[in-house]
C-alpha positions as CSV (number, residue, x, y, z in Angstrom):
1,M,0.0,0.0,0.0
2,T,1.2,3.5,-0.8
3,I,0.3,6.8,0.8
4,D,0.5,10.4,-0.1
5,P,3.2,11.8,2.2
6,L,1.8,15.3,2.1
7,G,-1.9,14.3,1.7
8,G,-4.1,16.8,3.6
9,V,-1.4,19.5,3.5
10,R,-2.6,22.7,1.9
11,V,-0.1,25.2,0.5
12,L,-0.6,28.8,-0.6
13,E,2.1,29.8,-3.1
14,I,2.5,33.5,-3.6
15,A,5.7,33.2,-5.7
16,N,6.7,33.5,-9.3
17,W,9.5,32.4,-11.6
18,A,11.5,29.3,-10.7
19,A,13.1,28.8,-7.3
20,A,10.3,29.0,-4.8
21,P,7.6,27.5,-7.1
22,S,9.9,24.5,-7.7
23,A,9.6,23.7,-4.0
24,G,5.8,23.9,-4.4
25,A,6.1,21.5,-7.4
26,I,7.8,18.9,-5.2
27,M,5.1,19.3,-2.5
28,S,2.4,18.8,-5.1
29,D,4.2,15.6,-6.3
30,L,4.0,14.4,-2.7
31,G,0.2,15.0,-2.5
32,A,-0.1,18.5,-1.1
33,D,-2.8,20.8,-2.5
34,V,-0.8,23.7,-3.8
35,I,-2.7,26.8,-4.7
36,K,-0.7,29.2,-6.8
37,V,-1.6,32.9,-6.5
38,E,-0.8,34.7,-9.8
39,A,-1.2,38.2,-11.0
40,P,-4.2,38.5,-13.5
41,S,-1.5,38.7,-16.2
42,G,0.0,35.4,-15.0
43,D,3.4,34.4,-13.6
44,G,6.2,36.3,-15.4
45,I,7.9,33.0,-16.4
46,R,4.9,31.8,-18.5
47,M,6.0,31.3,-22.1
48,K,9.3,33.0,-21.4
49,M,11.4,29.9,-21.8
50,R,9.5,28.2,-24.6
51,Q,11.2,27.0,-27.7
52,A,10.6,29.6,-30.4
53,A,10.6,26.9,-33.1
54,V,7.4,25.3,-31.8
55,P,4.2,27.1,-32.8
56,P,2.2,28.5,-29.8
57,E,-0.8,26.3,-30.5
58,E,1.5,23.2,-30.2
59,N,3.6,24.5,-27.3
60,P,2.6,23.4,-23.8
61,D,5.3,25.8,-22.2
62,H,7.4,23.0,-20.9
63,S,9.4,25.1,-18.4
64,F,6.2,26.4,-16.8
65,Q,4.7,22.9,-16.8
66,F,7.8,21.5,-15.0
67,I,7.8,24.2,-12.2
68,N,4.0,24.3,-11.7
69,R,2.7,20.8,-12.4
70,G,-0.2,19.6,-10.3
71,K,-1.1,23.0,-8.8
72,R,-4.3,25.1,-8.9
73,S,-4.2,28.7,-10.0
74,V,-6.0,31.7,-8.5
75,A,-5.5,35.0,-10.2
76,L,-5.5,37.9,-7.7
77,D,-4.2,41.5,-7.7
78,I,-2.6,41.3,-4.3
79,G,-1.6,44.9,-4.6
80,S,-5.3,46.0,-4.3
81,P,-7.1,46.0,-0.9
82,A,-9.5,43.3,-2.1
83,G,-6.8,41.1,-3.5
84,G,-4.6,41.4,-0.4
85,E,-7.5,40.5,1.8
86,A,-8.4,37.5,-0.4
87,A,-4.8,36.2,-0.1
88,R,-5.0,36.5,3.7
89,R,-8.3,34.7,3.8
90,L,-6.8,31.9,1.6
91,A,-3.8,31.7,3.9
92,A,-6.1,31.1,6.8
93,T,-7.2,27.8,5.2
94,C,-3.7,26.6,4.6
95,D,-0.8,24.8,6.4
96,V,2.0,26.5,4.5
97,V,2.5,29.8,2.8
98,I,5.4,30.0,0.3
99,T,6.4,33.5,-0.9
100,N,9.3,35.1,-2.7
101,L,8.0,38.6,-2.1
102,V,10.8,40.7,-0.7
103,P,10.2,42.3,2.8
104,D,9.2,45.7,1.5
105,R,6.5,44.2,-0.8
106,R,5.2,41.9,1.9
107,K,4.7,44.8,4.2
108,R,3.0,46.9,1.4
109,F,0.6,44.1,0.5
110,G,-0.3,43.1,4.1
111,L,1.3,39.7,3.6
112,D,4.3,39.9,6.1
113,V,4.9,37.3,8.7
114,E,2.9,39.1,11.4
115,D,-0.1,39.6,9.0
116,L,-0.1,35.9,8.1
117,L,0.3,34.6,11.6
118,G,-2.5,36.9,12.6
119,V,-4.9,35.0,10.4
120,K,-3.6,31.5,11.4
121,H,-1.3,31.1,14.3
122,D,0.1,27.7,13.3
123,L,1.1,28.5,9.7
124,V,4.5,27.5,8.4
125,I,5.6,30.6,6.5
126,A,8.4,29.8,4.0
127,L,10.3,32.9,2.9
128,F,12.5,32.8,-0.2
129,S,14.7,35.5,-1.6
130,G,18.0,36.2,-3.3
131,Y,19.8,37.7,-0.3
132,G,17.9,36.9,2.9
133,E,15.9,38.7,5.5
134,E,18.8,40.5,7.3
135,G,21.3,43.1,6.1
136,D,21.1,46.2,4.0
137,E,20.3,44.3,0.8
138,A,17.4,42.2,2.1
139,S,15.0,43.8,-0.4
140,R,17.4,43.6,-3.4
141,L,16.0,41.6,-6.2
142,G,18.1,38.6,-7.3
143,Y,18.1,35.9,-10.0
144,D,20.3,32.8,-9.8
145,T,22.7,34.4,-12.2
146,T,23.4,37.2,-9.8
147,A,22.7,36.0,-6.2
148,F,23.6,32.4,-6.7
149,F,26.4,32.2,-9.2
150,A,28.0,35.7,-9.2
151,R,27.7,36.9,-5.6
152,S,28.7,33.6,-4.0
153,G,32.0,33.0,-5.7
154,I,30.9,30.2,-7.9
155,Q,31.1,32.1,-11.2
156,A,34.6,33.5,-10.6
157,S,35.9,30.0,-9.8
158,I,35.0,28.5,-13.1
159,P,36.7,29.8,-16.2
160,G,34.9,30.2,-19.5
161,P,36.1,31.0,-23.0
162,E,35.3,34.7,-22.6
163,G,36.0,35.3,-18.9
164,P,33.9,33.8,-16.0
165,A,31.6,30.9,-17.0
166,R,28.0,31.6,-18.0
167,F,25.3,29.3,-16.6
168,R,22.1,27.8,-18.0
169,P,18.8,29.1,-16.7
170,G,17.4,27.7,-13.5
171,M,20.4,25.8,-12.3
172,G,20.8,27.8,-9.1
173,D,17.0,28.3,-8.8
174,H,16.2,24.6,-8.7
175,T,19.1,23.8,-6.3
176,S,17.8,26.5,-4.0
177,G,14.3,25.2,-4.3
178,L,15.5,21.9,-2.8
179,A,16.8,23.9,0.2
180,L,13.5,25.6,0.6
181,F,11.7,22.3,0.4
182,G,13.9,20.9,3.2
183,A,13.2,24.0,5.3
184,I,9.4,23.6,4.8
185,M,9.5,20.0,5.8
186,T,11.5,20.9,8.9
187,G,9.0,23.7,9.7
188,L,6.0,21.3,9.4
189,R,7.7,18.8,11.7
190,V,8.4,21.5,14.3
191,R,4.8,22.8,14.0
192,D,3.4,19.3,14.5
193,L,5.6,18.9,17.6
194,T,4.8,22.3,19.2
195,G,1.5,23.4,17.7
196,E,3.1,26.7,16.9
197,G,3.6,28.5,13.6
198,Q,7.0,28.5,12.1
199,V,9.0,30.9,9.9
200,V,11.6,29.2,7.6
201,E,13.8,30.7,5.1
202,A,16.0,29.8,2.1
203,T,18.0,32.0,-0.2
204,L,19.9,31.8,-3.5
205,L,23.0,33.3,-1.9
206,R,23.1,30.9,1.2
207,T,22.4,27.8,-0.9
208,A,25.2,28.8,-3.2
209,T,27.6,29.1,-0.3
210,W,26.6,25.5,0.7
211,T,27.2,24.4,-2.9
212,L,30.6,26.0,-3.0
213,A,31.6,24.9,0.5
214,I,34.6,22.8,-0.4
215,D,36.2,25.9,-1.9
216,L,34.9,28.4,0.7
217,V,36.0,26.5,3.7
218,P,39.7,26.6,2.8
219,A,39.3,30.3,2.1
220,V,38.3,30.8,5.7
221,A,41.7,29.4,6.7
222,D,44.1,30.9,4.1
223,G,42.2,33.9,2.8
224,K,43.0,33.0,-0.8
225,P,40.6,32.8,-3.7
226,V,40.3,29.7,-5.8
227,T,42.5,29.9,-8.9
228,P,40.8,28.4,-11.9
229,R,43.2,25.9,-13.6
230,T,43.3,24.9,-17.2
231,R,43.9,21.2,-18.2
232,H,47.6,21.9,-18.7
233,E,47.8,23.2,-15.1
234,T,45.8,20.4,-13.5
235,V,46.8,18.7,-10.3
236,S,46.1,15.3,-12.0
237,P,45.2,14.2,-15.5
238,L,42.9,11.6,-13.9
239,I,40.3,14.3,-13.1
240,E,40.1,15.9,-16.5
241,P,37.8,15.8,-19.6
242,F,39.1,14.5,-23.0
243,E,37.8,14.6,-26.5
244,C,37.5,11.3,-28.4
245,A,37.9,10.4,-32.1
246,D,34.1,10.9,-32.8
247,A,34.2,14.5,-31.3
248,H,32.4,13.3,-28.2
249,W,33.9,14.1,-24.8
250,L,34.3,12.1,-21.6
251,Q,35.1,13.0,-18.0
252,L,37.6,11.2,-15.9
253,T,37.3,11.4,-12.1
254,N,39.9,9.3,-10.2
255,P,41.2,11.4,-7.3
256,D,43.3,8.5,-5.9
257,P,46.8,8.7,-7.4
258,H,47.3,5.0,-7.0
259,T,44.8,4.6,-9.9
260,W,47.5,5.7,-12.3
261,E,49.1,2.4,-13.0
262,R,45.7,0.8,-13.6
263,F,44.7,3.7,-15.8
264,C,47.9,3.3,-18.0
265,A,47.2,-0.4,-18.4
266,A,43.5,0.3,-19.3
267,I,44.4,2.7,-22.1
268,R,47.2,0.4,-23.2
269,R,49.9,2.9,-22.5
270,P,52.1,1.2,-19.9
271,D,54.9,3.5,-21.0
272,L,53.2,6.4,-19.2
273,N,53.8,4.6,-15.9
274,E,57.5,5.0,-16.3
275,P,59.7,7.9,-15.2
276,P,59.0,10.8,-15.1
277,Y,55.3,10.0,-14.9
278,D,55.3,7.2,-12.4
279,T,54.9,9.4,-9.3
280,P,52.3,12.1,-8.5
281,Q,55.1,14.6,-8.2
282,G,56.6,13.6,-11.6
283,R,53.2,13.9,-13.3
284,F,52.6,17.3,-11.8
285,A,56.0,18.6,-12.8
286,N,55.6,17.4,-16.3
287,N,51.9,17.9,-16.6
288,S,51.7,20.0,-19.7
289,E,53.6,17.4,-21.8
290,L,51.6,14.5,-20.2
291,I,48.3,16.2,-21.0
292,D,49.3,16.7,-24.6
293,Q,50.0,12.9,-24.9
294,L,46.7,12.0,-23.4
295,I,44.8,14.5,-25.6
296,A,46.3,12.8,-28.7
297,E,45.7,9.3,-27.2
298,F,42.0,9.9,-26.5
299,K,41.5,11.2,-30.0
300,S,42.5,7.8,-31.3
301,R,39.3,5.9,-30.4
302,T,35.6,6.7,-30.2
303,R,34.0,7.4,-26.8
304,I,32.2,4.0,-26.9
305,A,35.5,2.2,-27.5
306,W,37.1,4.2,-24.6
307,G,34.2,3.3,-22.4
308,H,34.8,-0.4,-22.8
309,L,38.5,-0.1,-22.0
310,L,38.0,2.2,-19.0
311,D,35.2,0.0,-17.6
312,A,37.4,-3.1,-18.0
313,G,40.2,-1.3,-16.1
314,R,37.8,-0.1,-13.3
315,I,38.5,3.6,-14.2
316,T,35.8,6.0,-13.2
317,W,34.5,8.0,-16.1
318,A,31.3,9.4,-17.6
319,P,30.2,10.6,-21.0
320,I,29.8,14.3,-21.2
321,N,26.2,14.3,-22.6
322,N,24.4,17.1,-24.3
323,T,20.8,17.6,-23.2
324,V,19.4,15.3,-25.9
325,E,21.9,12.6,-25.0
326,A,21.0,13.0,-21.3
327,L,17.3,12.8,-22.2
328,N,17.9,9.5,-24.0
329,D,20.6,8.0,-21.7
330,P,19.3,4.6,-20.5
331,Q,20.8,5.1,-17.0
332,V,19.2,8.5,-16.6
333,R,15.9,6.9,-17.5
334,A,16.5,4.1,-15.2
335,T,16.7,6.5,-12.2
336,G,13.2,7.6,-12.9
337,A,14.3,11.1,-13.8
338,F,11.4,11.7,-16.2
339,E,7.7,11.4,-15.7
340,P,4.8,12.1,-18.0
341,I,2.4,15.0,-17.8
342,E,-1.1,14.4,-19.3
343,H,-2.4,17.7,-20.6
344,P,-5.9,18.2,-21.8
345,R,-4.9,20.2,-24.9
346,Y,-1.3,19.1,-25.7
347,G,-1.5,15.4,-24.9
348,T,1.2,13.5,-23.0
349,F,4.8,14.7,-22.7
350,D,7.7,14.1,-20.4
351,T,8.8,16.4,-17.6
352,V,11.6,16.1,-15.1
353,A,10.6,14.3,-11.9
354,S,11.4,15.2,-8.3
355,P,15.0,14.3,-7.5
356,F,14.3,11.5,-5.0
357,R,12.1,8.5,-4.5
358,V,10.2,7.2,-1.4
359,R,9.5,3.6,-2.1
360,T,6.3,3.2,-0.1
361,A,4.9,6.6,-1.1
362,N,2.7,7.8,-3.9
363,A,5.1,10.5,-5.2
364,G,5.0,11.7,-8.7
365,V,3.5,14.3,-11.1
366,R,-0.2,14.8,-10.3
367,G,-1.2,16.7,-13.4
368,P,-0.4,19.6,-15.7
369,A,0.3,23.2,-14.7
370,P,-2.9,25.3,-14.5
371,D,-4.0,28.1,-16.8
372,V,-4.0,31.6,-15.2
373,G,-6.9,31.8,-12.7
374,Q,-8.2,28.4,-13.8
375,H,-9.3,27.5,-10.3
376,N,-10.6,30.9,-9.0
377,R,-14.1,29.8,-8.4
378,E,-13.5,26.4,-6.8
379,V,-10.7,27.5,-4.6
380,L,-12.4,30.7,-3.4
381,A,-15.6,28.8,-2.8
382,E,-13.7,26.2,-0.7
383,A,-12.4,29.1,1.4
384,G,-15.8,30.4,2.1
385,F,-16.1,33.3,-0.3
386,S,-19.6,34.2,-1.4
387,D,-20.7,34.2,-5.1
388,S,-20.7,38.0,-5.1
389,E,-17.2,38.1,-3.6
390,I,-15.9,35.7,-6.2
391,E,-17.4,37.8,-9.0
392,V,-15.6,40.8,-7.8
393,L,-12.3,38.9,-7.6
394,S,-12.6,37.1,-10.9
């Protein structure tokens, strides 16, 4: 028998774009009733990330579907007195409120912590932002490109062809959404133990410092920034990428220097385990020449051929997949990384699943993302709004 882990939990999501709503998507997958409050014009991310090559009538807005699957949408102008009051009344029917409104806007709309706890004393209020609730920049707007990658030190530590690396959309958002989800689960547990409302928080910036911790912790001790290294400056060729004969790349990751002898045997180059390359010190001192030899060697076989040799030699490696290769990778599929959405207009298509499994739980995509305001009447009626009130708000 399976259960809905968050069955009976009701969530009000006053949040847009990617990070905070991604936490709501996971809660929906686990059985929570997630009510998404949108402006009448809709969440700003709607149709922003769609593939331009796909005609609108055939485009289900895959990015929005991924972040908002299984939710119900209520369209409210929370900046108006009636809209702000409606949001507070909805909050009074919920267990959790997720918001990425910065402090100044929460106060202006009457949706700050004190306002929400005033309508329901045992709410779990989940605050998400770029920079946190404290400090001079608490109300600064932030995307993952700024607050997660740039401000934290991640971007400067990864070289790109034109300066610091550039990152794909949502990578920091969805990582931070996991942090917010964990905070909400903790808040619900403490509420259940104490009967008292809880305020939990996650930020792009703090999640990024956790992500970069292995580099930040040494900086605490020595005060030195990370120095990005090229392959010719690497501490070990066993942790580098290489291009193969078919123009596909692979990544080696073998941090134990004792792997070197086995690696040389696996690639059929026992001569590379002779002086000066037979010790870690010798390899480091002659790294540039050694890397050049390995670059030439890996271009002599296809990636599939190298995979067979490396696996036989028990060398840790992985193909460097592009997104289509990852989508079709049998092992990616075997992990359950994708689940179908059944949409009433666009049919069935895959989306990315939550990043974990609970074996005895009913956890998975519950349905498509909603249209703007699709559930105004039913959600407001459930919360006790009269027909006339619903007409005014719709």
